[in-house]
BALOBA-1460 file (C-alpha; in Angstrom, 3 decimals):
// residues 265
<rec num="1" residu="m" x="0.000" y="0.000" z="0.000"/>
<rec num="2" residu="k" x="1.390" y="3.384" z="-0.996"/>
<rec num="3" residu="e" x="0.673" y="5.942" z="1.727"/>
<rec num="4" residu="s" x="0.574" y="9.697" z="1.205"/>
<rec num="5" residu="f" x="-1.161" y="12.951" z="2.075"/>
<rec num="6" residu="l" x="-3.635" y="14.590" z="-0.285"/>
<rec num="7" residu="n" x="-4.812" y="18.201" z="-0.044"/>
<rec num="8" residu="i" x="-8.598" y="17.905" z="0.167"/>
<rec num="9" residu="g" x="-11.241" y="20.309" z="1.471"/>
<rec num="10" residu="g" x="-8.782" y="22.751" z="2.956"/>
<rec num="11" residu="g" x="-6.929" y="20.087" z="4.923"/>
<rec num="12" residu="k" x="-4.625" y="17.110" z="4.539"/>
<rec num="13" residu="v" x="-6.098" y="13.638" z="4.151"/>
<rec num="14" residu="y" x="-3.911" y="10.581" z="4.740"/>
<rec num="15" residu="v" x="-4.496" y="7.871" z="2.150"/>
<rec num="16" residu="a" x="-3.287" y="4.312" z="1.570"/>
<rec num="17" residu="d" x="-3.661" y="2.899" z="-1.950"/>
<rec num="18" residu="s" x="-2.710" y="-0.533" z="-3.295"/>
<rec num="19" residu="q" x="-2.894" y="1.057" z="-6.810"/>
<rec num="20" residu="k" x="-3.606" y="-2.167" z="-8.718"/>
<rec num="21" residu="g" x="-6.908" y="-3.776" z="-9.722"/>
<rec num="22" residu="e" x="-9.714" y="-3.154" z="-12.199"/>
<rec num="23" residu="k" x="-12.314" y="-2.860" z="-9.458"/>
<rec num="24" residu="c" x="-11.739" y="-0.591" z="-6.473"/>
<rec num="25" residu="v" x="-12.861" y="-0.924" z="-2.860"/>
<rec num="26" residu="l" x="-12.610" y="2.192" z="-0.679"/>
<rec num="27" residu="l" x="-12.544" y="1.536" z="3.060"/>
<rec num="28" residu="l" x="-13.856" y="4.024" z="5.643"/>
<rec num="29" residu="h" x="-13.011" y="3.263" z="9.271"/>
<rec num="30" residu="g" x="-15.187" y="3.842" z="12.319"/>
<rec num="31" residu="y" x="-15.233" y="6.295" z="15.214"/>
<rec num="32" residu="l" x="-12.017" y="6.393" z="17.278"/>
<rec num="33" residu="e" x="-10.199" y="4.371" z="14.618"/>
<rec num="34" residu="s" x="-7.830" y="5.116" z="11.718"/>
<rec num="35" residu="l" x="-6.922" y="3.422" z="8.465"/>
<rec num="36" residu="r" x="-4.464" y="1.296" z="10.500"/>
<rec num="37" residu="v" x="-7.457" y="-0.738" z="11.704"/>
<rec num="38" residu="w" x="-7.602" y="-2.322" z="8.205"/>
<rec num="39" residu="d" x="-3.917" y="-3.339" z="8.055"/>
<rec num="40" residu="d" x="-4.453" y="-7.098" z="8.331"/>
<rec num="41" residu="f" x="-7.780" y="-7.131" z="6.478"/>
<rec num="42" residu="v" x="-6.523" y="-5.504" z="3.272"/>
<rec num="43" residu="g" x="-4.221" y="-8.451" z="2.646"/>
<rec num="44" residu="l" x="-7.317" y="-10.563" z="2.018"/>
<rec num="45" residu="l" x="-8.468" y="-8.167" z="-0.721"/>
<rec num="46" residu="t" x="-5.488" y="-6.812" z="-2.646"/>
<rec num="47" residu="d" x="-4.999" y="-9.890" z="-4.845"/>
<rec num="48" residu="k" x="-8.501" y="-9.364" z="-6.222"/>
<rec num="49" residu="v" x="-9.228" y="-5.609" z="-6.104"/>
<rec num="50" residu="r" x="-7.588" y="-2.230" z="-5.762"/>
<rec num="51" residu="v" x="-7.924" y="-1.109" z="-2.141"/>
<rec num="52" residu="v" x="-7.941" y="2.488" z="-0.954"/>
<rec num="53" residu="a" x="-8.278" y="3.448" z="2.709"/>
<rec num="54" residu="i" x="-8.301" y="6.914" z="4.245"/>
<rec num="55" residu="d" x="-7.958" y="8.489" z="7.639"/>
<rec num="56" residu="i" x="-11.271" y="10.295" z="8.032"/>
<rec num="57" residu="p" x="-10.599" y="13.998" z="8.836"/>
<rec num="58" residu="g" x="-10.260" y="14.431" z="12.580"/>
<rec num="59" residu="h" x="-8.923" y="10.915" z="13.053"/>
<rec num="60" residu="g" x="-5.610" y="9.259" z="12.294"/>
<rec num="61" residu="l" x="-3.158" y="11.539" z="10.500"/>
<rec num="62" residu="s" x="-5.774" y="13.574" z="8.638"/>
<rec num="63" residu="s" x="-6.390" y="17.146" z="9.732"/>
<rec num="64" residu="n" x="-9.599" y="18.730" z="10.988"/>
<rec num="65" residu="i" x="-11.414" y="20.816" z="8.414"/>
<rec num="66" residu="a" x="-14.420" y="22.197" z="10.321"/>
<rec num="67" residu="p" x="-15.826" y="22.536" z="13.855"/>
<rec num="68" residu="v" x="-18.434" y="19.893" z="12.944"/>
<rec num="69" residu="h" x="-17.618" y="17.119" z="10.505"/>
<rec num="70" residu="t" x="-21.043" y="16.313" z="9.116"/>
<rec num="71" residu="m" x="-21.435" y="13.069" z="7.249"/>
<rec num="72" residu="e" x="-22.144" y="15.115" z="4.109"/>
<rec num="73" residu="l" x="-18.883" y="17.054" z="4.506"/>
<rec num="74" residu="m" x="-16.976" y="13.810" z="4.973"/>
<rec num="75" residu="a" x="-18.651" y="12.446" z="1.823"/>
<rec num="76" residu="e" x="-17.251" y="15.461" z="-0.046"/>
<rec num="77" residu="v" x="-13.802" y="14.506" z="1.237"/>
<rec num="78" residu="v" x="-14.267" y="10.968" z="-0.112"/>
<rec num="79" residu="k" x="-15.237" y="12.400" z="-3.508"/>
<rec num="80" residu="g" x="-12.165" y="14.622" z="-3.384"/>
<rec num="81" residu="v" x="-9.928" y="11.619" z="-2.719"/>
<rec num="82" residu="m" x="-11.484" y="9.730" z="-5.628"/>
<rec num="83" residu="d" x="-11.008" y="12.712" z="-7.929"/>
<rec num="84" residu="e" x="-7.363" y="13.154" z="-6.860"/>
<rec num="85" residu="l" x="-6.645" y="9.459" z="-7.432"/>
<rec num="86" residu="q" x="-8.593" y="9.523" z="-10.714"/>
<rec num="87" residu="i" x="-10.949" y="6.782" z="-9.595"/>
<rec num="88" residu="d" x="-14.290" y="6.901" z="-11.382"/>
<rec num="89" residu="k" x="-16.216" y="4.315" z="-9.350"/>
<rec num="90" residu="v" x="-15.735" y="2.377" z="-6.121"/>
<rec num="91" residu="t" x="-17.454" y="-0.072" z="-3.872"/>
<rec num="92" residu="l" x="-17.614" y="1.996" z="-0.694"/>
<rec num="93" residu="v" x="-17.202" y="-0.012" z="2.518"/>
<rec num="94" residu="g" x="-18.014" y="1.874" z="5.701"/>
<rec num="95" residu="h" x="-17.429" y="0.446" z="9.151"/>
<rec num="96" residu="s" x="-19.750" y="1.906" z="11.809"/>
<rec num="97" residu="m" x="-19.303" y="5.705" z="11.465"/>
<rec num="98" residu="g" x="-17.718" y="5.054" z="8.079"/>
<rec num="99" residu="g" x="-21.046" y="3.539" z="7.060"/>
<rec num="100" residu="y" x="-22.823" y="6.796" z="7.887"/>
<rec num="101" residu="i" x="-20.412" y="8.622" z="5.586"/>
<rec num="102" residu="s" x="-20.950" y="5.969" z="2.910"/>
<rec num="103" residu="l" x="-24.701" y="6.582" z="3.082"/>
<rec num="104" residu="a" x="-24.240" y="10.336" z="2.709"/>
<rec num="105" residu="f" x="-22.004" y="9.661" z="-0.312"/>
<rec num="106" residu="c" x="-24.588" y="7.288" z="-1.789"/>
<rec num="107" residu="a" x="-27.248" y="9.996" z="-1.460"/>
<rec num="108" residu="a" x="-25.072" y="12.633" z="-3.148"/>
<rec num="109" residu="y" x="-23.037" y="10.690" z="-5.724"/>
<rec num="110" residu="p" x="-24.724" y="7.403" z="-6.628"/>
<rec num="111" residu="e" x="-23.169" y="7.528" z="-10.089"/>
<rec num="112" residu="r" x="-19.705" y="7.140" z="-8.496"/>
<rec num="113" residu="l" x="-20.619" y="3.843" z="-6.823"/>
<rec num="114" residu="d" x="-20.455" y="0.224" z="-7.920"/>
<rec num="115" residu="g" x="-21.952" y="-0.631" z="-4.533"/>
<rec num="116" residu="v" x="-22.213" y="0.453" z="-0.918"/>
<rec num="117" residu="v" x="-21.433" y="-1.818" z="2.030"/>
<rec num="118" residu="l" x="-22.544" y="-1.106" z="5.582"/>
<rec num="119" residu="l" x="-20.148" y="-3.043" z="7.810"/>
<rec num="120" residu="s" x="-21.577" y="-3.115" z="11.343"/>
<rec num="121" residu="s" x="-23.415" y="0.095" z="10.533"/>
<rec num="122" residu="s" x="-26.999" y="1.281" z="10.231"/>
<rec num="123" residu="p" x="-29.128" y="3.538" z="8.007"/>
<rec num="124" residu="n" x="-31.091" y="4.629" z="11.095"/>
<rec num="125" residu="p" x="-30.467" y="8.060" z="12.620"/>
<rec num="126" residu="d" x="-29.364" y="8.429" z="16.220"/>
<rec num="127" residu="t" x="-32.081" y="8.004" z="18.805"/>
<rec num="128" residu="e" x="-32.412" y="10.877" z="21.268"/>
<rec num="129" residu="l" x="-30.727" y="8.681" z="23.886"/>
<rec num="130" residu="k" x="-27.799" y="8.072" z="21.536"/>
<rec num="131" residu="r" x="-27.530" y="11.792" z="20.804"/>
<rec num="132" residu="e" x="-27.427" y="12.514" z="24.516"/>
<rec num="133" residu="n" x="-24.701" y="9.892" z="24.984"/>
<rec num="134" residu="r" x="-22.656" y="11.535" z="22.221"/>
<rec num="135" residu="r" x="-23.095" y="14.929" z="23.907"/>
<rec num="136" residu="r" x="-21.759" y="13.378" z="27.106"/>
<rec num="137" residu="e" x="-18.748" y="12.076" z="25.189"/>
<rec num="138" residu="i" x="-18.131" y="15.572" z="23.814"/>
<rec num="139" residu="a" x="-18.220" y="16.919" z="27.379"/>
<rec num="140" residu="l" x="-15.770" y="14.247" z="28.551"/>
<rec num="141" residu="v" x="-13.310" y="15.015" z="25.784"/>
<rec num="142" residu="q" x="-13.573" y="18.760" z="26.353"/>
<rec num="143" residu="a" x="-12.969" y="18.163" z="30.076"/>
<rec num="144" residu="g" x="-9.758" y="16.263" z="29.312"/>
<rec num="145" residu="k" x="-11.220" y="12.876" z="30.220"/>
<rec num="146" residu="k" x="-10.730" y="11.094" z="26.908"/>
<rec num="147" residu="d" x="-9.176" y="8.165" z="28.767"/>
<rec num="148" residu="m" x="-12.691" y="7.199" z="29.907"/>
<rec num="149" residu="l" x="-13.572" y="6.497" z="26.255"/>
<rec num="150" residu="a" x="-10.417" y="4.439" z="25.858"/>
<rec num="151" residu="r" x="-11.348" y="2.243" z="28.819"/>
<rec num="152" residu="v" x="-14.751" y="1.321" z="27.375"/>
<rec num="153" residu="a" x="-15.166" y="1.744" z="23.612"/>
<rec num="154" residu="p" x="-12.480" y="-0.548" z="22.130"/>
<rec num="155" residu="e" x="-13.323" y="-3.627" z="24.195"/>
<rec num="156" residu="t" x="-17.070" y="-3.162" z="23.755"/>
<rec num="157" residu="g" x="-16.581" y="-3.433" z="20.016"/>
<rec num="158" residu="f" x="-15.616" y="-7.097" z="20.258"/>
<rec num="159" residu="a" x="-17.852" y="-10.022" z="21.137"/>
<rec num="160" residu="e" x="-17.068" y="-11.110" z="24.679"/>
<rec num="161" residu="m" x="-15.965" y="-14.544" z="23.491"/>
<rec num="162" residu="n" x="-13.315" y="-12.965" z="21.216"/>
<rec num="163" residu="r" x="-11.741" y="-10.440" z="23.578"/>
<rec num="164" residu="e" x="-8.908" y="-12.506" z="24.998"/>
<rec num="165" residu="r" x="-8.031" y="-13.980" z="21.602"/>
<rec num="166" residu="l" x="-7.898" y="-10.523" z="20.054"/>
<rec num="167" residu="r" x="-6.449" y="-8.596" z="22.995"/>
<rec num="168" residu="r" x="-3.641" y="-7.231" z="20.785"/>
<rec num="169" residu="y" x="-6.165" y="-5.465" z="18.568"/>
<rec num="170" residu="i" x="-8.062" y="-4.080" z="21.543"/>
<rec num="171" residu="d" x="-4.847" y="-2.670" z="22.973"/>
<rec num="172" residu="q" x="-4.042" y="-1.041" z="19.620"/>
<rec num="173" residu="l" x="-7.481" y="0.570" z="19.529"/>
<rec num="174" residu="v" x="-7.047" y="1.840" z="23.090"/>
<rec num="175" residu="e" x="-3.810" y="3.497" z="22.006"/>
<rec num="176" residu="q" x="-5.577" y="4.958" z="18.966"/>
<rec num="177" residu="v" x="-8.095" y="6.696" z="21.225"/>
<rec num="178" residu="h" x="-5.275" y="8.269" z="23.239"/>
<rec num="179" residu="i" x="-3.563" y="9.685" z="20.153"/>
<rec num="180" residu="t" x="-6.704" y="10.858" z="18.343"/>
<rec num="181" residu="d" x="-7.039" y="14.638" z="18.279"/>
<rec num="182" residu="d" x="-9.593" y="15.960" z="20.781"/>
<rec num="183" residu="e" x="-11.043" y="18.465" z="18.322"/>
<rec num="184" residu="g" x="-11.356" y="15.718" z="15.735"/>
<rec num="185" residu="i" x="-13.338" y="13.529" z="18.125"/>
<rec num="186" residu="v" x="-15.673" y="16.418" z="18.962"/>
<rec num="187" residu="a" x="-16.121" y="17.351" z="15.288"/>
<rec num="188" residu="l" x="-17.113" y="13.807" z="14.298"/>
<rec num="189" residu="l" x="-19.381" y="13.316" z="17.306"/>
<rec num="190" residu="g" x="-21.175" y="16.501" z="16.288"/>
<rec num="191" residu="g" x="-21.535" y="15.201" z="12.753"/>
<rec num="192" residu="m" x="-22.963" y="11.879" z="13.910"/>
<rec num="193" residu="i" x="-25.507" y="13.649" z="16.117"/>
<rec num="194" residu="e" x="-26.790" y="15.480" z="13.038"/>
<rec num="195" residu="r" x="-26.931" y="12.496" z="10.678"/>
<rec num="196" residu="k" x="-30.081" y="11.715" z="8.748"/>
<rec num="197" residu="d" x="-32.385" y="8.729" z="8.470"/>
<rec num="198" residu="q" x="-31.165" y="7.086" z="5.251"/>
<rec num="199" residu="n" x="-33.653" y="4.205" z="5.010"/>
<rec num="200" residu="e" x="-35.831" y="5.912" z="2.411"/>
<rec num="201" residu="m" x="-32.826" y="6.953" z="0.359"/>
<rec num="202" residu="l" x="-31.552" y="3.367" z="0.345"/>
<rec num="203" residu="s" x="-34.929" y="1.917" z="-0.542"/>
<rec num="204" residu="h" x="-35.122" y="4.104" z="-3.671"/>
<rec num="205" residu="s" x="-31.451" y="3.940" z="-4.625"/>
<rec num="206" residu="k" x="-30.315" y="2.001" z="-7.673"/>
<rec num="207" residu="v" x="-26.908" y="1.464" z="-6.060"/>
<rec num="208" residu="r" x="-26.276" y="-2.155" z="-5.030"/>
<rec num="209" residu="q" x="-26.228" y="-2.611" z="-1.265"/>
<rec num="210" residu="l" x="-24.765" y="-5.083" z="1.231"/>
<rec num="211" residu="f" x="-25.121" y="-5.202" z="5.010"/>
<rec num="212" residu="i" x="-22.431" y="-7.169" z="6.884"/>
<rec num="213" residu="l" x="-23.559" y="-7.628" z="10.485"/>
<rec num="214" residu="g" x="-22.323" y="-9.421" z="13.587"/>
<rec num="215" residu="t" x="-24.728" y="-11.498" z="15.644"/>
<rec num="216" residu="h" x="-22.928" y="-10.492" z="18.868"/>
<rec num="217" residu="d" x="-22.724" y="-6.751" z="18.188"/>
<rec num="218" residu="n" x="-22.979" y="-4.733" z="21.406"/>
<rec num="219" residu="y" x="-23.681" y="-1.518" z="19.500"/>
<rec num="220" residu="i" x="-26.222" y="-2.866" z="16.998"/>
<rec num="221" residu="p" x="-28.247" y="-5.597" z="18.724"/>
<rec num="222" residu="v" x="-29.558" y="-8.343" z="16.455"/>
<rec num="223" residu="e" x="-33.163" y="-7.218" z="16.975"/>
<rec num="224" residu="a" x="-32.354" y="-3.682" z="15.798"/>
<rec num="225" residu="a" x="-30.347" y="-5.002" z="12.859"/>
<rec num="226" residu="q" x="-33.138" y="-7.328" z="11.790"/>
<rec num="227" residu="e" x="-35.558" y="-4.414" z="11.849"/>
<rec num="228" residu="f" x="-33.615" y="-2.289" z="9.362"/>
<rec num="229" residu="v" x="-32.771" y="-5.366" z="7.288"/>
<rec num="230" residu="e" x="-36.502" y="-5.988" z="6.905"/>
<rec num="231" residu="r" x="-37.019" y="-2.332" z="5.967"/>
<rec num="232" residu="n" x="-34.458" y="-2.716" z="3.178"/>
<rec num="233" residu="p" x="-35.253" y="-5.930" z="1.301"/>
<rec num="234" residu="q" x="-33.323" y="-4.629" z="-1.704"/>
<rec num="235" residu="a" x="-30.042" y="-5.048" z="0.204"/>
<rec num="236" residu="k" x="-28.043" y="-8.241" z="0.403"/>
<rec num="237" residu="v" x="-27.186" y="-9.341" z="3.948"/>
<rec num="238" residu="a" x="-24.263" y="-11.323" z="5.350"/>
<rec num="239" residu="w" x="-24.363" y="-12.336" z="9.024"/>
<rec num="240" residu="l" x="-21.110" y="-13.050" z="10.861"/>
<rec num="241" residu="d" x="-22.111" y="-15.534" z="13.553"/>
<rec num="242" residu="g" x="-18.877" y="-15.266" z="15.522"/>
<rec num="243" residu="s" x="-18.511" y="-11.493" z="15.547"/>
<rec num="244" residu="g" x="-19.428" y="-8.386" z="17.445"/>
<rec num="245" residu="h" x="-18.957" y="-4.905" z="15.978"/>
<rec num="246" residu="m" x="-15.490" y="-5.629" z="14.534"/>
<rec num="247" residu="g" x="-16.255" y="-8.443" z="12.109"/>
<rec num="248" residu="f" x="-13.376" y="-7.624" z="9.767"/>
<rec num="249" residu="i" x="-11.033" y="-8.393" z="12.694"/>
<rec num="250" residu="e" x="-13.070" y="-11.072" z="14.484"/>
<rec num="251" residu="e" x="-13.900" y="-13.110" z="11.345"/>
<rec num="252" residu="p" x="-11.725" y="-11.557" z="8.630"/>
<rec num="253" residu="e" x="-11.921" y="-14.396" z="6.101"/>
<rec num="254" residu="a" x="-15.710" y="-14.637" z="6.258"/>
<rec num="255" residu="c" x="-16.019" y="-10.871" z="6.069"/>
<rec num="256" residu="a" x="-13.664" y="-10.619" z="3.083"/>
<rec num="257" residu="s" x="-15.459" y="-13.467" z="1.320"/>
<rec num="258" residu="a" x="-18.841" y="-11.752" z="1.690"/>
<rec num="259" residu="l" x="-17.383" y="-8.472" z="0.443"/>
<rec num="260" residu="l" x="-15.596" y="-9.934" z="-2.581"/>
<rec num="261" residu="e" x="-18.624" y="-12.013" z="-3.556"/>
<rec num="262" residu="f" x="-20.644" y="-8.787" z="-3.563"/>
<rec num="263" residu="v" x="-18.024" y="-6.844" z="-5.539"/>
<rec num="264" residu="f" x="-17.885" y="-9.455" z="-8.291"/>
<rec num="265" residu="a" x="-21.578" y="-10.393" z="-8.357"/>
């Protein structure tokens, strides 16, 4: 993977690009992550497709570009990356928060998509309870208590049965929280609070869709996932029976297989 900075949207965006392959998959990481979270997973893809991954502005090595990073603004960044790399179409794969950005991109630029994949993500907007929880996280970060997020969020992402086996990854994600810019966390939390209900957009979209979901996800319980799956019968669905919220780490081969089958369908 060739890694470099691109000047996009008034800031610098860090990008990794395998550069080879007729079809392209663009990976968008989740909240409190960076493109490093894909390091092991991309090796399962690069023999078959071109893989591009970015640090979403406010996370990783990418700079902040606004006080609030709305999902629509982040979608503009994705378009800017594609334009800079001269990529006409991609299959956009969004993990968690990355899925929210993927949905905003799908709404704005469907002609630039071969498909959209929600990986442990949802087309539903935040509930009022979730919005309030995000506001609390903003307050914690602004009070200099980011370490409280690091103690909870990374481990919660994994199914309980996988935590000891994958402790190395959890520790890496804990470290990622500590090094993530405070303003970047606040900007993306603000953007997630504002995100839209995208169910209707998906139901009318001509873009191919895939949901990859874990049956042990602590953030998207199976009952909630089944509800939006039923609301979107046009989407293909792949269930990872041994995964929580981090299926591409917990069951990487099964996750990659579902993704590649979708890309080449």
